[in-house]
C-alpha positions, 0 to 999 in steps of 0.5 A: 500500500504505502510502497506506492509512495515511491517516486519512481517513474512507474508511480506516475499513474499513482500520483495522477490518480491521487491528483484526480482524487483531490480534483474530483473531491473538491468538485464534489464538495463544491457541489454539496455546498452549492446544494446546501446554500440553495436549501438555506438561501433558496438560491446561490447569489454569488459564484461559490467557486470564487469564495475563499471559504468554499475553496478552503473547504474543498481543498481540505476535503481534496487533500483527505481524498488524496491521502486516502487514495494511497491506502487503496489498491482496488482489491477491497482488502481493507475497509477504506479500500472497499468503501472508496475504490469500488474495486477499481484497480486502474489508478485513474478510475480509482482516483475518480472513485475516491474523489467522488466518494470522499464525503462517504469517508468523511461522514463515516465512523472511520473519521469520527470518534465514538462518543465524541462530538468532534469528528470528520462529519462535524468538521465538514458541517462546520466548514459548510456553515462557514461557506454559507455564512460567508456567502450570505454576508457578502450577498447582504452587503451587495444588496444593501449597496445596490439598493442604496445606490439605486433607490433614489432613481427608483423613487424618482422615475417609477411612481406606484404602481409602475415600479411594483408592476415592472419588478414583479413581471421581471421576477416572474419572467426570470423564474419561469425556468426554475422548478415548480416548487421554487416558483410556488415558494417565490410567489408566496414571498411576492404575496407577502411583500405586496400585502405590505404596500403602503395605504397612503398615496405615493410620495417619493419622500415618504419613509413608508414608500421608501421601505416598500421599494427597498423591500421589492428590490431585495425580493427581486435580487434574492430570487431573480438577481440584478438581471431584473433591473438590466437596462433600467434608466439611471440604474447602476 
């Protein structure tokens, strides 16, 4: 097993297999974080592969996969080998298998301590929470800056009900390609927001109307992105 670590020329396939394990493990982890963020935030507002926490977690899991690769040979004569290698003796296919199965290893009893709260799964979940919190914080900062920058133009250029009509039409047009459950969820959010429309006549200087416009803008950004406002006059 560990004799595979020798640096002779015949070990190039082995080293390549370890590299594949790292690469595919990183992709697997990034996708798992992407799915988690969609479940929590309903959408991934920023490219996850650009986030340092996501890259750090993906690379850490990739290194786990690369190390685990050297404990496999494809014959299934150890628990790690039987779980991760899927009996692939070809080092390239074994690297692919180990990379794709790394989360099984991290979440298994092999990487967790009996009776302890800290283990592989605990560490991975903490890492995933770090990614979600980072993206959520960055997205909140972006939305706040975007609304502060464009809210005056919205209030000055789009008196009620023109602003509401255009924003909601943009959201509904963009989410048409989303799954039905997603569309139903967004529609419920739209219904809740519209209920908060001020009962007083439109006044761009009114705090109530400013809050309502800001809420509509945040709704659009959260569920359809800034494409809703693409081409709008005086928007940046």
